[in-house]
N, C-alpha and C positions, 0 to 999 in steps of 0.2 A: 601326359605323354607329350614329348617334344615333337614338333613337326620336322619333316625331312629337310626343309629349308633351314631351320634353326640348327639342325645337326650338321648340315653341309657348311654353314657359316663357321661353326666351331672347328671343323676339319680344315677349312681353308685358312682360318686365322692361325693354325698351328704349323702351316707350311712356311717354307722360305719365301721371302718377298717375290722372288722371280717365279717360283712355282705357283704361288697364289695369283699373281698377275696373269699367268698363262691359263689357269683354271677359270678365272673370272672372264677372261677374254673368250674362251671357248664356250662358256655358258651364255655370254651375251650374244655371241655369233649364232648359237643354236636358237636362242629366243627370237632373234631377228629373222632367221630363216623360217622358223615355224610361223611367225606372224605373217610373213610375205606369202607363204603357201596358203594361208587362210584368207588373205586379202584379195588375191587374184585367182582367176580360173586357170585351168591346165594349159590352155593355148598360150597365154602370156607367160606362164611359169616356164614352159619349154623354151621360150626365147629370151629368158632372163639370164644374163651372164654374171651378174653380181648385185648384191644389195648391201649397203652399208649405212649405218646410222652413226654420224660423227658429231661430236660436241665441238662446235666452232664458236668461240667467244661466248660461252654459256648459252648457246642456242643449239638445239638438236636439229640436224639437217640430214635427211635421208637422200642417199645417192643410189639411183637404180640404173644399171647398165643393161641394155637390150641389144639384140643383134640386127634388128630391122626397124626402119623408120615407122612402119605402120603400127608397130607395138608401142613405140615411143609416143606417137600421136594419140593412141588410145589411152595410154597412161596419163598423158597431158590433159585429156578431156576429163579424166576422173580424179585429177590432182586433189582438189578440195575434199571430195568425198573420201578418198583414201586417208588424208590427214585427219579428218573427223573420226573415221572408224578407228584409226590408230589411237586416238585420244580416248574415245569412249569405251572401246572394247579391251584395249591393252594397257591403258593408262600411260601411253607414250605421248608426251607433249612435243611432238615433232612440229617444228615451225615451218619448214620448207621441204619441198620434194623436188629434187633435181633429177631430171631424166637425161641420160646420156646414150648416144649410140656407141657401141663397142667397136674398137679397131684393133688390128694387130692380134697379139696373143690373147687379149681379153675376149675377143670374139670367139675363141675356141673353147672357152670355159662354159660349162653348163652345170652348175652345182645342183640344180633341181631335177635334172634328168638322171635316170638310172644309167649306170655305166654301160656303154654299148659293148657287146661281145666282140672280141677281136676277130678281124676277118680271117677266116680260115683259108681263103683263096689267094692271099698275098704270096707272091713268089719271091724267091731270093734274088737279090740284084745280080746282074751279069756283068763281070768285069769288062772294062773297055780295052780295046786293042791299043797297041803302042801308037798307031797312027791317030786314033781318036784322042788319046792323051796328049799327043804332040799338038794337035789342032787346038785343044783347050789351052795348052800352055801358050800358044801364039796369040790366042784371043785375049788372054788376061795380061799379056806382056805390056799392054798400053797403060796398065795401072802402075803408077810410079812408086807408091809406098809398098815396100816388100812384104811387110806383115799382112797387109790387106790383100795383096796379090796372091800370097800363099793360101790364105783362108778362102778367097774366091775360087781359086783353082780346086781346092778340096771339095768345096760345096758343089761346084759344077760337075765334078767327077762323080760324086755320090748321087747327085740328082739324075745324071744320065745313066748310071749303072742301075738305079732303081727303075727308071723308065724302060730301059732295055728288058729288064726282067718282068715287069708288070704290065706293060702296054703293048706287048707283041702278041 
């Protein structure tokens, strides 16, 4: 009887190269996520924004992104132990572990947390008055580049409308 891994290999080999690449990438991503879940405890897992194992010049390097420096420091203390466990338990010959603090949009990603339920108490935005819109228009008039000025104006209007609806 063939193993499921052997059967999967046959299926993947019969796919188009693009589809096979995507399937292999998804399987690898799943393996890395499962490995990370087993390597660290829940507290660190909840503050992990991303885990990647990248082949750089024939060397496997793990990049871990966390949202707070205290978790980065804790992972840094465990660096060699984590690499040893990866090799012994999972057969992953990862040579380096790079720990990064997340910034910007990366800091909003939590692939190991359950998706939070949407807030039911969020209220709809309240439209700004003509005077408020004119005030914003005057504030952004100092921006010389028109495309940037228009985008900034839209963003400020949307932000203030949301705040009027939800912060009152």
